[in-house]
C-alpha positions as CSV (number, residue, x, y, z in Angstrom):
1,M,-0.2,-0.1,0.0
2,K,1.6,3.0,-1.0
3,K,1.2,6.7,1.3
4,Y,-0.2,8.7,-1.2
5,D,-1.7,8.2,-4.8
6,V,-0.9,11.4,-6.1
7,T,2.3,13.2,-5.7
8,A,2.8,16.6,-8.0
9,L,5.4,18.7,-7.8
10,G,5.5,22.5,-9.9
11,E,4.8,25.9,-9.3
12,L,2.5,26.9,-6.1
13,L,1.2,30.8,-6.4
14,I,-0.9,33.6,-6.0
15,D,-3.1,34.2,-9.0
16,F,-4.5,37.3,-8.3
17,T,-8.0,37.8,-9.5
18,E,-10.1,40.9,-11.2
19,N,-13.3,41.1,-8.3
20,G,-15.1,44.3,-9.2
21,I,-13.9,47.7,-9.5
22,S,-13.1,50.0,-6.2
23,A,-14.9,53.9,-5.2
24,Q,-11.8,55.1,-6.9
25,G,-12.4,53.1,-9.8
26,N,-9.9,50.8,-9.7
27,P,-9.7,47.2,-10.6
28,L,-10.2,44.7,-7.0
29,F,-7.8,42.2,-6.9
30,E,-9.0,39.0,-4.6
31,A,-5.7,36.9,-4.0
32,N,-6.3,33.3,-4.4
33,P,-4.2,30.1,-3.6
34,G,-3.1,29.0,-7.5
35,G,-0.8,26.8,-9.2
36,A,-1.9,24.2,-12.3
37,P,-0.2,20.9,-10.3
38,C,-2.1,21.7,-6.6
39,N,-5.2,22.5,-8.5
40,V,-4.9,19.0,-9.7
41,L,-4.3,17.8,-5.7
42,A,-6.8,19.5,-4.0
43,M,-9.3,18.5,-6.4
44,L,-8.5,14.8,-5.9
45,A,-8.2,16.0,-2.3
46,G,-11.8,16.1,-2.5
47,L,-12.6,13.0,-3.5
48,N,-10.4,11.8,-0.9
49,K,-7.7,10.7,-2.4
50,R,-3.9,10.9,-0.6
51,T,-2.1,14.5,-2.0
52,A,1.7,15.3,-1.2
53,F,2.6,17.9,-3.1
54,I,6.8,19.2,-3.1
55,G,7.9,22.8,-4.0
56,K,9.0,25.9,-3.2
57,I,7.0,28.9,-1.4
58,G,8.8,32.7,0.0
59,K,9.4,33.3,3.4
60,D,6.2,36.0,2.9
61,M,3.1,36.8,4.2
62,F,1.5,35.0,0.1
63,G,4.0,32.0,1.1
64,D,2.2,31.5,4.2
65,M,-1.2,31.7,2.6
66,L,-0.2,29.1,0.6
67,R,0.8,26.4,3.2
68,S,-2.1,27.3,5.6
69,A,-4.2,26.3,2.1
70,L,-2.4,23.4,1.4
71,D,-2.9,22.5,5.1
72,G,-6.9,23.2,5.5
73,I,-6.9,20.7,2.2
74,G,-5.2,18.4,3.7
75,I,-2.7,18.0,0.9
76,D,0.8,17.2,2.8
77,T,3.0,19.6,2.8
78,E,6.2,17.9,3.6
79,N,8.3,18.7,0.9
80,L,7.4,22.3,0.0
81,I,10.2,24.6,1.2
82,S,9.7,27.6,2.3
83,D,12.9,29.9,0.8
84,G,13.4,33.0,2.3
85,G,16.1,34.5,-0.6
86,Y,13.1,34.4,-3.2
87,N,9.5,35.7,-3.2
88,T,6.8,33.6,-3.9
89,T,5.5,33.6,-7.6
90,L,2.5,36.0,-8.2
91,A,0.5,35.7,-11.6
92,F,-2.7,38.9,-12.3
93,V,-5.4,37.0,-14.2
94,H,-7.4,39.4,-16.5
95,T,-10.5,37.8,-16.8
96,L,-12.2,37.7,-20.8
97,A,-15.8,38.5,-21.6
98,D,-16.0,34.9,-22.3
99,G,-14.6,33.4,-19.0
100,D,-11.3,33.0,-20.8
101,R,-8.1,34.9,-19.0
102,E,-4.5,36.7,-19.8
103,F,-2.4,35.7,-17.1
104,S,0.6,38.4,-16.0
105,F,3.4,37.2,-13.7
106,Y,5.5,38.3,-11.2
107,R,8.4,35.8,-11.2
108,D,11.8,36.0,-12.1
109,F,12.9,34.9,-10.1
110,G,10.2,33.1,-8.0
111,A,10.6,30.6,-5.0
112,D,9.3,28.0,-7.6
113,M,11.0,28.6,-10.3
114,M,14.5,27.7,-7.3
115,L,13.6,24.2,-6.5
116,S,16.6,21.9,-7.2
117,A,16.8,18.7,-7.1
118,E,19.3,18.2,-3.4
119,E,15.7,19.4,-2.4
120,V,13.2,17.3,-3.9
121,N,12.3,14.8,-1.4
122,A,12.5,10.6,-3.4
123,D,10.4,8.7,-0.7
124,I,7.5,10.7,-1.4
125,I,7.3,10.0,-5.3
126,K,8.1,6.6,-4.4
127,N,5.3,6.0,-1.7
128,S,2.8,7.5,-4.5
129,R,0.7,6.0,-6.7
130,I,0.5,7.8,-9.3
131,F,3.6,11.0,-10.1
132,H,1.7,14.4,-11.8
133,F,3.8,17.6,-13.9
134,G,3.5,19.5,-16.0
135,T,5.7,22.7,-18.1
136,L,6.6,25.3,-15.9
137,S,8.7,23.3,-13.3
138,S,10.9,23.6,-16.3
139,T,11.7,27.0,-17.4
140,H,14.6,27.5,-15.5
141,P,17.5,25.4,-15.0
142,V,17.4,24.9,-11.1
143,C,13.1,24.2,-11.5
144,R,13.8,21.5,-14.6
145,E,16.8,19.8,-13.1
146,A,14.7,18.9,-9.9
147,T,11.9,18.4,-12.3
148,R,14.1,16.4,-14.0
149,Y,14.8,13.7,-11.2
150,A,11.8,13.7,-10.3
151,V,10.3,11.8,-13.1
152,N,13.6,9.6,-13.1
153,T,12.3,8.2,-9.5
154,A,9.1,7.9,-10.3
155,A,9.9,6.2,-13.2
156,E,12.3,4.0,-11.9
157,N,10.5,2.7,-9.1
158,G,6.8,1.9,-11.2
159,V,5.4,4.7,-10.4
160,M,2.5,5.9,-13.1
161,I,3.0,9.5,-14.4
162,S,0.7,12.1,-15.5
163,F,1.2,15.2,-17.6
164,D,0.1,18.5,-18.5
165,P,2.0,20.8,-20.7
166,N,0.1,23.2,-19.5
167,L,1.9,25.9,-22.1
168,R,2.1,29.4,-21.2
169,E,3.9,30.8,-23.8
170,N,4.3,33.9,-22.1
171,L,6.7,32.5,-19.7
172,W,9.0,30.9,-22.4
173,K,12.5,32.6,-23.5
174,S,12.2,30.6,-26.6
175,L,9.0,28.5,-27.9
176,D,11.5,25.9,-29.0
177,N,12.3,25.3,-25.1
178,A,8.7,25.1,-24.4
179,R,8.4,22.5,-27.9
180,A,11.4,20.6,-26.1
181,E,9.9,19.9,-22.7
182,I,6.4,18.7,-23.6
183,I,8.0,16.4,-25.7
184,Y,10.2,15.2,-23.0
185,G,7.0,15.5,-21.0
186,L,5.3,13.2,-24.1
187,S,8.1,10.9,-23.7
188,K,8.1,9.5,-20.1
189,C,4.3,10.1,-18.8
190,N,1.7,6.6,-18.8
191,I,-1.6,9.3,-18.4
192,L,-1.0,12.3,-20.9
193,K,-3.9,15.9,-20.1
194,I,-3.7,18.1,-23.0
195,S,-5.8,21.2,-24.0
196,D,-7.0,22.2,-27.5
197,N,-4.5,25.1,-27.5
198,E,-1.7,22.9,-27.0
199,L,-2.2,20.4,-29.0
200,E,-2.9,22.6,-32.5
201,F,0.9,24.4,-30.5
202,L,2.5,21.0,-30.9
203,C,0.9,19.8,-34.5
204,G,-0.9,23.0,-36.0
205,K,-3.9,24.4,-35.9
206,T,-5.0,22.8,-39.5
207,A,-4.7,19.6,-37.0
208,D,-7.4,17.2,-36.9
209,Y,-7.5,16.2,-33.1
210,D,-8.2,12.8,-33.4
211,I,-5.4,11.5,-35.9
212,A,-3.0,14.3,-34.6
213,M,-3.8,12.5,-30.4
214,N,-4.0,8.7,-32.3
215,D,-0.7,9.7,-33.4
216,L,1.2,11.1,-30.4
217,M,0.3,7.9,-29.3
218,K,1.5,5.6,-31.1
219,T,5.2,7.9,-31.5
220,Y,4.7,7.9,-27.5
221,K,4.4,4.5,-26.7
222,N,4.5,5.1,-23.1
223,I,1.1,6.9,-22.4
224,K,-1.9,4.8,-21.8
225,I,-4.5,7.0,-22.1
226,A,-5.3,10.8,-23.2
227,F,-7.2,12.9,-22.7
228,L,-8.4,16.3,-24.8
229,T,-9.9,18.9,-23.2
230,C,-11.8,21.5,-26.0
231,G,-13.1,23.7,-23.6
232,A,-16.6,24.5,-24.5
233,D,-16.7,21.6,-27.0
234,G,-16.1,19.1,-24.3
235,S,-13.7,15.9,-24.2
236,R,-12.6,13.5,-26.2
237,A,-10.2,10.4,-24.4
238,Y,-7.9,7.6,-26.0
239,Y,-7.5,4.5,-24.6
240,K,-6.2,1.7,-26.1
241,G,-7.4,2.0,-30.2
242,I,-10.8,3.5,-28.7
243,T,-12.2,7.6,-28.8
244,E,-15.0,8.7,-26.7
245,K,-16.7,12.2,-26.7
246,A,-18.4,13.8,-24.3
247,D,-20.1,17.2,-24.2
248,A,-19.1,20.2,-22.4
249,V,-21.9,21.2,-19.4
250,S,-23.3,24.0,-20.9
251,S,-25.9,25.1,-18.0
252,V,-23.0,27.4,-16.6
253,K,-23.0,30.8,-16.8
254,V,-18.8,30.5,-17.6
255,I,-17.2,33.9,-15.1
256,D,-13.4,32.1,-14.8
257,T,-12.2,29.1,-16.5
258,T,-9.0,29.5,-14.5
259,G,-7.8,25.5,-13.3
260,A,-11.0,24.2,-14.9
261,G,-7.8,21.8,-17.4
262,D,-6.7,21.0,-13.4
263,T,-10.1,20.4,-12.2
264,F,-10.9,18.0,-15.2
265,T,-7.0,16.1,-14.7
266,G,-8.3,15.9,-10.8
267,C,-11.8,13.8,-11.8
268,A,-10.0,12.0,-14.8
269,L,-6.8,10.5,-12.0
270,S,-9.6,9.7,-9.3
271,R,-11.2,7.3,-12.0
272,I,-7.6,6.4,-12.9
273,L,-7.1,5.4,-9.0
274,D,-10.1,3.6,-9.1
275,Y,-10.7,1.4,-11.9
276,G,-6.8,0.7,-12.5
277,I,-5.2,1.7,-15.8
278,E,-5.4,-1.5,-17.6
279,N,-9.1,-2.1,-17.1
280,F,-10.5,0.7,-18.7
281,N,-13.5,0.2,-21.8
282,E,-15.7,2.3,-23.3
283,K,-17.9,2.7,-20.6
284,I,-15.4,4.2,-18.0
285,L,-13.9,5.9,-20.2
286,K,-17.1,7.7,-21.3
287,E,-18.3,8.0,-17.7
288,T,-15.4,9.6,-16.5
289,L,-15.3,12.5,-19.7
290,I,-19.2,13.3,-18.0
291,F,-17.8,13.0,-14.4
292,A,-14.2,15.1,-15.3
293,N,-16.2,17.6,-17.3
294,A,-19.1,18.7,-15.1
295,G,-15.8,19.0,-12.4
296,A,-14.2,21.3,-14.6
297,A,-17.8,22.8,-15.3
298,F,-18.7,24.0,-11.6
299,V,-14.8,25.3,-11.3
300,T,-15.7,27.5,-14.2
301,E,-18.9,29.8,-12.2
302,K,-16.2,30.7,-9.4
303,K,-13.7,32.9,-9.1
304,G,-10.4,30.9,-8.4
305,A,-10.0,27.0,-8.4
306,L,-7.7,25.4,-5.0
307,K,-10.4,26.9,-2.6
308,V,-13.1,25.9,-5.0
309,M,-12.9,22.6,-5.8
310,P,-16.6,21.1,-6.4
311,T,-18.0,17.8,-3.6
312,K,-18.7,14.6,-5.8
313,D,-21.9,14.9,-5.5
314,E,-22.1,17.8,-7.0
315,I,-20.0,16.9,-9.7
316,Y,-23.0,13.8,-9.7
317,A,-25.8,16.7,-9.7
318,L,-23.8,18.7,-13.1
319,A,-23.0,15.6,-14.7
320,A,-26.8,14.6,-14.7
321,E,-27.4,17.0,-17.3
322,L,-24.6,15.7,-20.0
């Protein structure tokens, strides 16, 4: 029995989300705990999965806030390092009319970028069923080395590897580097969650999604199951030559899409933990997509993500519409 169901490594930060206008006519921002890997863990923790996070925050008010948030949710913070040499990473989120968003990061050099390989507790990874990561922990040589070490530790100890590119183009000095890190993730993961815009980044905007995804799985035979999220167009799953699709929940009033993909990932990983990756079939794939779409839809009606994850009952209530 492993101690943890899912351990994730990567960025933990404050998302300053627009939340109205002051009496002086200035925009107001709410400080929401965030960061894609921890959003995934928050959803999993809400589904009673045992989770742990590996990362770095600053010794400042924001770092204290983030540690408290993770502890409150039940995410293990044994390997969450507080470093007085760097500030906690901040992101300002500008919400567009359709609920989509644009990010402005304050990160050079944010604490999350400075996690070193020596600071990664390998025992936590070894004692996990799944290890999850993205590309933002590879934008700087220091955290890239830590990510490589963590991924190799997982692979050497039979831990399933989950990967979400989570492409943020403005955080890369070169998009060629971003592409290289996505390809690295593809070459290492057993579980892939990728968005339509990330697939287009890799394969071109005219790519046929199903052909492109099946080609990826033929190229990277380590990928056992893959999920493609397409926003308002729902999602798709690919597994042993099977392709399943599910619509998005259309009844929600979208105010902020931050964390929707992470919520989807958390829901999908929970189903893999429940059923076993070798035991999926058409029915389980379809039900997984519906469940994950409903979870993602719930979050889009809220500001932020990490602290507003739905309960299982709330997910099933929305899933009933599909």
